[in-house]
C-alpha positions as CSV (number, residue, x, y, z in Angstrom):
1,K,-145.1,33.8,121.8
2,Q,-141.8,32.5,122.9
3,W,-138.6,31.1,121.2
4,Y,-135.1,30.1,122.1
5,Q,-131.5,30.6,120.7
6,R,-128.7,28.3,121.5
7,R,-125.4,29.9,122.7
8,V,-122.1,28.4,123.3
9,R,-122.4,28.6,127.3
10,G,-126.2,28.3,127.4
11,I,-129.4,29.2,125.6
12,N,-131.5,32.3,125.4
13,F,-135.1,32.3,125.9
14,Y,-137.5,35.3,124.4
15,Y,-140.8,36.0,125.7
16,N,-143.0,38.7,124.9
17,A,-144.3,39.3,128.3
18,K,-142.4,40.1,131.6
19,N,-145.0,37.6,133.3
20,N,-144.1,34.7,131.0
21,A,-140.1,35.2,131.5
22,R,-140.8,35.5,135.3
23,K,-142.8,31.9,135.5
24,M,-139.7,30.4,133.7
25,V,-137.1,31.6,136.1
26,D,-139.6,30.3,139.0
27,F,-139.8,27.1,137.6
28,M,-135.8,26.8,137.3
29,M,-135.5,28.0,140.8
30,A,-137.7,25.1,141.9
31,V,-136.1,22.3,140.2
32,I,-132.2,23.0,140.0
33,P,-129.9,25.1,141.9
34,C,-129.4,28.3,140.4
35,Q,-129.1,32.1,141.1
36,Y,-130.4,34.7,139.0
37,K,-130.1,38.8,138.2
38,T,-132.2,41.1,136.4
39,S,-131.7,44.4,134.3
40,Q,-133.8,46.4,132.2
41,E,-133.1,48.7,129.3
42,L,-135.5,51.4,128.1
43,V,-136.4,50.7,124.4
44,S,-138.6,53.6,123.6
45,H,-140.9,56.1,125.2
46,D,-143.7,58.6,124.4
47,I,-143.3,62.1,126.2
48,Q,-147.0,63.0,125.5
49,S,-148.6,59.9,126.8
50,N,-145.9,59.2,129.5
51,V,-145.5,55.4,128.2
52,F,-142.4,53.7,128.6
53,N,-141.2,50.5,127.1
54,Y,-138.6,48.3,128.8
55,K,-136.6,45.3,127.9
56,Y,-136.1,43.2,130.8
57,T,-133.4,40.5,131.1
58,F,-133.3,37.8,133.4
59,F,-129.7,36.3,133.8
60,V,-130.0,32.9,135.4
61,E,-127.1,30.9,136.5
62,I,-127.3,27.2,137.1
63,T,-124.7,24.9,138.9
64,R,-122.1,23.7,137.0
65,I,-122.2,20.2,138.8
66,C,-124.1,17.4,137.2
67,K,-125.3,13.8,138.2
68,D,-122.4,11.3,138.1
69,E,-119.4,13.6,138.3
70,V,-116.6,13.6,140.9
71,V,-116.2,17.1,142.8
72,C,-113.3,18.2,145.2
73,L,-115.0,20.2,147.8
74,P,-113.3,23.1,149.7
75,L,-112.6,22.5,153.2
76,S,-115.3,25.0,154.4
77,V,-118.0,22.8,152.3
78,S,-116.5,19.7,153.7
79,R,-116.6,20.9,157.3
80,Y,-120.4,22.0,156.8
81,L,-121.4,18.5,155.4
82,N,-120.1,17.1,158.9
83,H,-116.7,16.7,157.9
84,M,-117.5,14.6,154.5
85,S,-114.3,13.8,152.6
86,Q,-113.4,16.5,150.1
87,I,-113.9,13.8,147.3
88,A,-117.4,12.9,146.7
89,I,-119.6,12.1,144.0
90,C,-122.6,13.9,142.8
91,T,-125.5,11.5,143.2
92,R,-128.6,13.5,142.0
93,I,-129.7,17.0,141.1
94,S,-133.0,18.4,142.4
95,D,-133.3,21.7,143.9
96,N,-130.4,20.7,146.0
97,I,-127.0,19.3,144.9
98,H,-126.7,15.6,146.5
99,L,-123.4,14.5,147.4
100,M,-122.0,11.3,148.8
101,D,-118.6,10.0,149.9
102,P,-118.1,6.5,148.0
103,L,-115.7,5.4,150.4
104,T,-117.9,5.6,153.8
105,L,-121.3,6.1,152.3
106,K,-121.6,9.4,154.1
107,I,-124.5,11.9,152.3
108,G,-124.8,15.8,152.2
109,Q,-126.7,18.2,150.2
110,L,-126.3,21.8,149.5
111,N,-128.8,24.2,148.2
112,A,-128.4,26.9,145.8
113,G,-127.4,29.6,148.3
114,Q,-124.8,27.3,149.8
115,Y,-123.2,26.4,146.6
116,F,-123.1,29.9,145.3
117,R,-121.6,31.0,148.2
118,D,-118.3,28.7,147.9
119,Q,-118.5,27.2,144.5
120,F,-116.5,24.2,143.4
121,D,-116.2,22.4,140.2
122,A,-116.2,18.7,139.0
123,I,-112.8,17.2,138.8
124,C,-114.2,14.5,136.5
125,H,-116.8,14.8,134.3
126,Q,-119.0,11.7,132.8
127,K,-117.2,11.9,129.3
128,Q,-113.9,11.5,131.2
129,L,-114.7,8.4,133.1
130,R,-112.9,5.2,132.1
131,E,-114.4,1.6,131.9
132,F,-113.2,-1.1,134.0
133,M,-113.9,-4.8,134.6
134,V,-114.7,-6.3,138.0
135,M,-112.6,-9.1,138.7
136,N,-113.5,-9.8,142.5
137,I,-115.5,-8.3,144.9
138,E,-116.3,-8.7,148.8
139,P,-118.8,-6.9,150.7
140,V,-117.7,-4.6,153.6
141,Y,-120.6,-4.9,156.5
142,N,-118.6,-3.7,159.7
143,T,-117.6,-0.1,159.5
144,D,-117.5,2.4,162.0
145,K,-119.9,5.1,161.4
146,Q,-119.4,8.7,162.9
147,Y,-121.8,11.5,163.2
148,G,-123.6,12.6,160.0
149,S,-125.8,11.0,157.5
150,Y,-125.2,7.8,155.6
151,S,-126.8,6.4,152.4
152,H,-128.8,3.1,153.0
153,K,-129.4,2.4,149.4
154,H,-126.0,1.6,148.8
155,Q,-123.5,-1.4,150.1
156,L,-120.0,-0.7,150.6
157,A,-117.5,-3.4,149.2
158,D,-114.1,-4.0,148.2
159,V,-113.4,-4.4,144.8
160,W,-110.6,-5.6,142.4
161,V,-111.0,-4.2,138.8
162,L,-108.8,-4.1,135.5
163,P,-109.4,-1.4,132.8
164,L,-110.8,-2.7,129.9
165,N,-107.8,-2.0,127.7
166,S,-105.7,-4.1,130.2
167,L,-107.8,-7.3,129.8
168,G,-105.6,-10.2,128.8
169,T,-102.4,-8.6,130.0
170,D,-100.0,-9.2,132.9
171,D,-101.4,-6.0,134.6
172,Q,-102.4,-6.2,138.1
173,E,-105.6,-6.0,139.5
174,I,-106.5,-2.6,141.2
175,H,-108.2,-2.5,144.4
176,T,-110.5,0.0,145.6
177,R,-113.7,0.7,147.9
178,T,-117.0,1.6,146.4
179,H,-120.5,2.2,147.2
180,L,-121.8,-0.1,144.5
181,G,-121.7,-3.5,146.4
182,N,-125.3,-3.7,146.1
183,I,-125.3,-4.0,142.2
184,L,-121.9,-5.1,141.2
185,Q,-120.8,-8.7,140.4
186,C,-117.7,-10.3,139.2
187,G,-117.6,-9.5,135.1
188,D,-119.6,-6.6,135.3
189,Y,-118.5,-3.4,133.8
190,V,-118.2,-0.1,135.8
191,L,-117.2,3.7,134.8
192,G,-114.6,5.0,137.2
193,F,-112.4,8.0,137.7
194,D,-108.7,6.8,137.4
195,V,-107.5,9.1,140.0
196,A,-104.0,7.6,139.9
197,H,-103.4,8.7,136.4
198,A,-105.2,11.7,135.8
199,V,-104.2,15.1,135.2
200,V,-106.6,17.6,137.3
201,N,-106.1,21.3,137.2
202,N,-107.8,22.0,140.4
203,A,-106.4,24.5,143.1
204,V,-108.1,22.5,146.2
205,F,-107.3,18.9,144.8
206,D,-103.5,20.1,144.5
207,K,-103.5,20.7,148.1
208,M,-104.6,17.3,149.1
209,K,-102.3,14.7,150.3
210,Q,-101.7,11.6,148.2
211,S,-102.5,9.5,151.1
212,Q,-105.9,10.6,151.3
213,L,-106.7,9.5,147.7
214,P,-107.8,6.2,146.1
215,D,-106.3,5.0,143.1
216,I,-109.8,4.8,141.5
217,I,-113.1,5.9,142.3
218,L,-116.0,3.8,141.0
219,V,-119.0,6.1,139.6
220,K,-121.7,4.1,137.8
221,K,-122.4,0.6,136.8
222,I,-122.9,0.4,132.9
223,Y,-124.5,-2.2,130.8
224,P,-123.2,-3.6,127.6
225,E,-125.3,-3.8,124.1
226,K,-126.2,-0.2,124.3
227,V,-127.3,-0.3,120.6
228,K,-129.8,-3.2,121.4
229,R,-130.7,-1.3,124.6
230,N,-131.7,1.8,122.9
231,K,-133.7,-0.1,120.2
232,G,-135.5,-2.1,122.8
233,R,-136.4,0.7,124.7
234,N,-140.2,0.4,125.7
235,F,-140.9,4.1,126.1
236,R,-140.6,7.5,124.1
237,L,-140.7,11.0,125.3
238,R,-142.5,14.0,124.0
239,R,-140.5,16.7,122.5
240,L,-140.8,19.7,120.5
241,R,-139.5,19.9,116.8
242,K,-139.0,23.4,115.5
243,G,-141.2,24.1,112.1
244,S,-140.2,21.5,109.7
245,V,-136.4,20.9,110.9
246,T,-136.0,17.3,111.6
247,E,-133.8,16.7,114.7
248,T,-132.0,13.3,114.7
249,V,-131.7,11.9,118.1
250,T,-131.3,8.5,117.6
251,D,-127.3,9.0,117.4
252,D,-127.2,11.8,120.1
253,G,-125.3,10.3,123.0
254,D,-126.3,12.8,125.5
255,Y,-130.1,12.1,124.8
256,N,-129.5,8.4,125.1
257,D,-127.5,8.8,128.3
258,F,-130.6,10.5,129.6
259,L,-133.1,7.8,128.7
260,E,-130.6,5.4,130.4
261,D,-130.8,7.4,133.4
262,L,-134.4,7.3,133.5
263,E,-134.4,3.8,133.3
264,E,-132.0,3.2,136.2
265,D,-133.5,5.9,138.5
266,P,-137.3,5.9,139.4
267,E,-136.6,9.2,141.6
268,L,-135.4,10.8,138.4
269,R,-138.4,9.8,136.1
270,K,-141.4,10.4,138.7
271,N,-142.0,13.9,137.3
272,V,-141.4,12.8,133.6
273,N,-144.1,11.7,131.2
274,L,-143.3,8.5,129.6
275,Y,-145.0,7.1,126.5
276,K,-145.4,3.5,125.5
277,R,-143.8,2.4,122.2
278,Q,-145.5,0.0,119.7
279,K,-144.6,-3.6,120.6
280,P,-143.2,-4.6,117.3
281,Q,-140.7,-1.8,117.4
282,W,-139.0,-2.9,120.8
283,M,-140.3,-6.2,121.8
284,A,-137.7,-8.5,120.2
285,E,-134.7,-6.6,121.0
286,A,-136.0,-5.9,124.8
287,E,-135.9,-9.7,125.3
288,E,-132.2,-10.0,124.6
289,V,-131.1,-6.9,127.1
290,I,-130.3,-7.6,130.4
291,A,-130.6,-4.0,131.8
292,P,-133.1,-1.9,134.1
293,K,-136.3,-1.5,132.5
294,V,-139.5,0.8,133.0
295,G,-142.5,-1.1,134.0
296,L,-145.4,-0.7,131.7
297,E,-147.6,0.2,134.7
298,E,-145.6,3.6,134.6
299,L,-146.2,4.3,130.9
300,L,-149.0,6.6,129.3
301,D,-150.7,5.5,126.3
302,D,-149.1,5.8,123.1
303,L,-148.6,8.9,121.6
304,V,-150.6,9.3,118.3
305,L,-149.6,12.5,116.2
306,E,-152.7,14.3,115.2
307,P,-153.1,17.4,113.5
308,A,-154.3,18.9,116.9
309,D,-150.7,18.2,118.2
310,T,-149.3,21.5,117.5
311,D,-148.5,24.6,119.6
312,E,-150.0,28.2,118.6
313,N,-147.0,28.7,115.9
314,G,-147.7,25.4,114.1
315,N,-144.7,23.7,115.6
316,M,-145.4,19.8,115.9
317,L,-144.9,17.9,119.2
318,T,-143.3,14.4,118.6
319,E,-141.0,12.0,120.2
């Protein structure tokens, strides 16, 4: 038996056996950078039979960095990563934190021990990114690459963009360099961090010289018509519904953002079971959407809910 309770800064999981909790901790340690502490509390004891009952607690702290966030690295971390720029983008979270300098394509990664030894926070979260339109783009091919590892999945490019709220005005186009040169075209929409107008509360960032900072850091290409894209999605996930409480996910922005990440990142979805949706539900909408899609060969057979599709507590498994 197990259940969970949501908290403001995390989730509490409850287990009736220590080994089950230990398996959960081992799983988290294998898939995400984290560290943990343990404690035990004596609940009761029987002197006659010499039996002691303990309550065990595992406190797991996971990294505060998420995918597609802009971070400011401490100097010690920057030097460890072959002098990578202190301003970097988190491109992926696995058992390591994957970072990239968007201006040079230099990449590096930190494991849990390295991160918690010298922690840092994001200076721009996903919800703080602004939308820009690409007005012009020129690929950059000749760059002097020094020592270190560089990404071969991205292409450097000089880009001129305008904020969406400045379209149709006399505002000048803003120039920056980006790692998205292989997927951006004129007229595309992109999310970026407006460094020039941002108010950042970060001690490491405050020590950096303004000459070292770009005006804008482009993070991620976005696709229009999000509503049609959500309706036209050809797959669904299996999720747990607690008792008879219906959880609405169609209007859940974070959930839909996660589904979009699955569509755009084959590496992310390789360990996720994706189930086919019935064609009438998505075929018409999917034909009108121009965005990355998951191939039908990657999808499992359609999930049909039978009375047997419940856990030991009677909780139904649904999408």
